[in-house]
C-alpha positions as CSV (number, residue, x, y, z in Angstrom):
1,M,-72.8,11.1,-101.3
2,S,-73.2,14.8,-102.1
3,S,-71.8,17.7,-100.2
4,I,-73.8,19.6,-97.7
5,I,-73.6,23.2,-96.5
6,R,-74.2,23.8,-92.8
7,S,-73.4,26.2,-90.0
8,I,-70.0,26.0,-88.3
9,T,-69.6,24.0,-85.1
10,E,-66.8,24.0,-82.5
11,K,-65.5,20.7,-83.8
12,D,-64.7,22.4,-87.2
13,N,-62.1,24.8,-85.8
14,A,-58.9,22.8,-86.3
15,A,-59.8,21.5,-89.8
16,L,-60.8,24.9,-91.0
17,A,-57.6,26.5,-89.6
18,R,-55.6,23.8,-91.5
19,I,-57.5,24.4,-94.8
20,I,-57.0,28.2,-94.5
21,R,-53.3,28.0,-93.7
22,S,-52.5,25.3,-96.3
23,S,-54.3,27.3,-99.0
24,L,-52.4,30.4,-98.2
25,N,-49.1,28.4,-98.3
26,E,-50.1,26.8,-101.5
27,F,-50.5,30.2,-103.3
28,N,-47.6,31.9,-101.5
29,V,-49.8,34.5,-99.9
30,P,-48.1,36.6,-97.2
31,K,-48.5,35.3,-93.6
32,I,-48.2,38.6,-91.7
33,G,-51.1,40.9,-92.0
34,T,-53.4,38.2,-93.2
35,V,-55.8,35.6,-91.8
36,Y,-52.8,33.2,-91.6
37,S,-51.4,35.0,-88.6
38,D,-54.7,36.1,-87.2
39,P,-55.3,34.3,-83.8
40,T,-59.0,34.1,-84.5
41,T,-58.3,31.6,-87.3
42,D,-58.0,28.9,-84.7
43,R,-61.3,29.8,-83.1
44,L,-63.7,30.5,-85.9
45,Y,-66.7,29.0,-84.2
46,E,-66.3,31.3,-81.3
47,L,-65.6,34.4,-83.5
48,F,-68.7,33.8,-85.6
49,K,-71.0,33.9,-82.5
50,T,-70.7,37.7,-82.9
51,K,-74.0,39.3,-83.6
52,G,-74.5,39.8,-87.3
53,A,-71.9,37.1,-88.2
54,S,-72.5,33.7,-89.8
55,Y,-70.1,31.0,-91.0
56,F,-70.9,28.0,-93.2
57,V,-68.9,24.9,-94.0
58,A,-69.1,22.5,-96.9
59,E,-68.8,18.8,-95.9
60,E,-69.0,15.5,-97.7
61,D,-69.1,12.1,-96.0
62,D,-68.2,13.8,-92.6
63,I,-65.0,15.4,-94.2
64,L,-64.8,19.1,-93.9
65,L,-64.0,20.7,-97.3
66,G,-63.9,24.4,-96.5
67,G,-66.1,27.3,-95.6
68,C,-67.1,31.0,-95.9
69,G,-68.7,33.6,-93.8
70,I,-70.0,37.1,-93.2
71,F,-68.8,39.4,-90.5
72,P,-69.7,42.9,-89.2
73,T,-66.1,44.2,-89.6
74,E,-65.5,47.4,-87.6
75,G,-65.5,50.5,-89.7
76,L,-67.6,49.3,-92.5
77,P,-70.6,51.5,-93.5
78,Q,-74.1,50.9,-92.1
79,G,-75.7,47.9,-93.9
80,C,-72.3,46.5,-95.1
81,A,-70.7,43.3,-93.8
82,E,-67.5,41.6,-94.9
83,L,-67.4,38.3,-96.8
84,V,-64.6,36.5,-95.1
85,K,-62.6,33.3,-95.1
86,L,-63.7,31.6,-98.3
87,Y,-61.3,28.7,-98.4
88,L,-61.6,25.2,-99.8
89,S,-59.3,22.2,-99.6
90,E,-57.4,21.5,-102.8
91,A,-59.5,18.4,-103.4
92,A,-62.7,20.3,-103.1
93,R,-62.0,23.0,-105.6
94,G,-63.6,23.2,-109.1
95,K,-66.8,21.4,-108.0
96,G,-69.1,24.4,-107.5
97,L,-68.7,24.5,-103.7
98,G,-67.3,28.0,-103.6
99,R,-70.4,29.3,-105.5
100,K,-72.7,27.3,-103.1
101,L,-71.0,28.8,-100.1
102,L,-71.2,32.3,-101.6
103,E,-74.9,31.9,-102.3
104,T,-75.5,30.7,-98.7
105,C,-73.6,33.8,-97.4
106,F,-75.5,36.1,-99.6
107,Q,-78.8,34.7,-98.2
108,A,-77.6,35.0,-94.7
109,A,-76.4,38.6,-95.2
110,I,-79.8,39.6,-96.6
111,K,-81.6,37.9,-93.7
112,S,-79.3,39.8,-91.3
113,G,-80.3,43.1,-92.9
114,Y,-77.1,43.8,-94.9
115,N,-77.4,45.3,-98.4
116,K,-73.7,45.2,-99.3
117,L,-70.8,42.8,-98.9
118,Y,-67.2,43.8,-98.9
119,L,-64.2,41.5,-99.3
120,E,-60.4,41.6,-99.3
121,S,-58.2,39.2,-101.3
122,F,-54.9,38.7,-103.2
123,P,-54.0,38.5,-106.9
124,Q,-52.5,35.0,-106.2
125,L,-56.0,33.8,-105.5
126,E,-57.0,34.3,-109.1
127,K,-59.7,31.7,-109.3
128,A,-61.4,33.1,-106.2
129,V,-61.2,36.6,-107.5
130,D,-62.8,35.4,-110.8
131,L,-65.5,33.7,-108.8
132,Y,-66.2,37.0,-106.9
133,L,-66.4,38.9,-110.2
134,K,-68.9,36.3,-111.6
135,A,-70.9,36.7,-108.4
136,G,-71.3,40.4,-108.9
137,F,-68.5,41.9,-106.9
138,E,-66.7,44.9,-108.3
139,H,-63.2,46.1,-107.6
140,L,-62.6,49.1,-105.3
141,P,-59.6,51.4,-105.3
142,Q,-58.8,51.0,-101.6
143,A,-59.7,49.1,-98.5
144,M,-62.8,49.7,-96.4
145,G,-63.2,49.1,-92.6
146,N,-60.6,47.8,-90.1
147,S,-60.1,44.1,-90.8
148,G,-56.5,44.1,-89.6
149,H,-55.5,42.3,-92.8
150,H,-53.3,45.1,-94.1
151,A,-51.4,42.8,-96.6
152,C,-54.4,42.3,-98.8
153,T,-54.2,44.2,-102.1
154,I,-57.6,43.4,-103.7
155,W,-60.8,45.0,-102.3
156,M,-64.2,44.3,-103.7
157,L,-67.8,45.3,-103.0
158,K,-71.2,43.7,-104.0
159,N,-74.7,45.2,-103.7
160,L,-77.1,42.5,-102.5
């Protein structure tokens, strides 16, 4: 069976939190000042009920493989949302799911009236950063907005 992309549901919370935290552990990303220690990581369904937010998951044979979303992060310029929480389980990587999730988020952002997407990442997540560059993101010299994830050291922006 092939994978599907769908909107997050409440039953996805625990599996997504596990995928996110195990990915950060795998790549030795800091825990403090990142999504790892962010309490909303355990309640993504509830978080993404926020107006202007969307979160999508990839699933195959009823197994959650990962997800990605957009969020109206405080302090970002008008018309700009943050691309957030793109994480895939180890077994799901390298199959084009990250790109599919990105495209779904780009479409949702445009539909929600955004014309730019901002993101924060880490050099340890090299393959993800490469994916962002291929998708049209460009590096920024400093952070934008108030994500609360002060440990991030890569900041990028894409015009939609």
